[in-house]
C-alpha positions in Angstrom: -144.6 27.0 -37.2 -146.2 25.3 -34.3 -148.5 27.0 -31.9 -146.5 28.3 -28.9 -148.9 26.7 -26.4 -148.3 23.3 -28.1 -144.6 23.8 -27.9 -144.7 24.7 -24.2 -147.0 21.7 -23.6 -144.4 19.4 -25.2 -141.6 21.0 -23.2 -143.5 20.8 -20.0 -144.5 17.1 -20.4 -141.0 16.1 -21.4 -139.4 17.7 -18.4 -142.0 16.4 -16.0 -141.4 12.9 -17.3 -137.6 13.4 -17.0 -137.8 14.7 -13.4 -140.1 11.8 -12.5 -137.7 9.3 -14.0 -134.7 10.9 -12.1 -136.7 10.7 -8.8 -137.7 7.1 -9.4 -134.1 5.9 -10.0 -132.8 8.0 -7.2 -130.8 10.5 -9.3 -132.4 13.4 -7.4 -134.1 13.8 -4.0 -137.8 14.6 -3.5 -136.8 18.2 -2.6 -134.9 18.6 -5.8 -137.8 17.1 -7.7 -140.2 19.6 -6.1 -137.8 22.5 -6.9 -137.4 21.5 -10.5 -141.2 21.2 -10.9 -141.8 24.6 -9.3 -139.3 26.2 -11.6 -140.9 24.6 -14.7 -144.3 25.6 -13.5 -143.3 29.2 -13.1 -142.0 29.3 -16.6 -144.9 27.5 -18.2 -147.5 29.5 -16.3 -145.9 32.7 -17.4 -145.7 31.6 -21.1 -149.3 30.2 -21.1 -150.7 33.4 -19.6 -148.7 35.8 -21.7 -149.3 34.0 -25.0 -152.8 32.7 -24.6 -153.8 34.8 -27.6 -150.4 35.3 -29.4 -148.8 33.1 -31.9 -145.1 34.0 -31.5 -142.7 34.8 -28.7 -141.1 38.1 -28.0 -137.3 38.3 -27.9 -137.1 38.7 -24.2 -139.2 35.6 -23.7 -137.0 33.6 -26.0 -134.1 34.6 -23.8 -135.9 33.3 -20.7 -136.8 30.1 -22.4 -133.3 29.7 -23.7 -131.8 30.3 -20.2 -134.0 27.6 -18.8 -133.0 25.3 -21.6 -129.3 25.9 -20.8 -129.9 25.2 -17.1 -131.8 22.0 -17.9 -129.3 20.5 -20.3 -126.5 21.2 -17.8 -128.1 19.0 -15.2 -126.2 15.7 -15.0 -129.2 13.5 -14.7 -131.0 14.6 -17.9 -130.8 11.9 -20.5 -129.3 12.6 -23.9 -132.5 11.7 -25.7 -134.4 14.3 -23.6 -131.8 16.9 -24.4 -132.2 16.2 -28.1 -136.0 16.3 -27.9 -135.8 19.7 -26.1 -133.4 21.0 -28.6 -135.7 20.1 -31.4 -138.8 21.4 -29.7 -137.2 24.6 -28.4 -134.5 25.7 -30.7 -135.6 24.5 -34.2 -137.8 27.5 -34.7 -135.7 30.2 -32.9 
């Protein structure tokens, strides 16, 4: 099982890249980009702080992560390969 911080780093970097790509090709506005980054930062900051010394997530946090995942994959601009990478990173060990 991967370290949870490593998993969150992969998720965070994947989504930052996806949001940047969507902004560059005009799929989202600067305001949407900023909003998506703020939402991602809130989740990752929470996880990094709560799990700085823990190796596994608690059930309530899996639910938060899964809810974020569901919102992200529902966004029309997120590419299929990104969705697949997120699914692998997020859900493979649930």
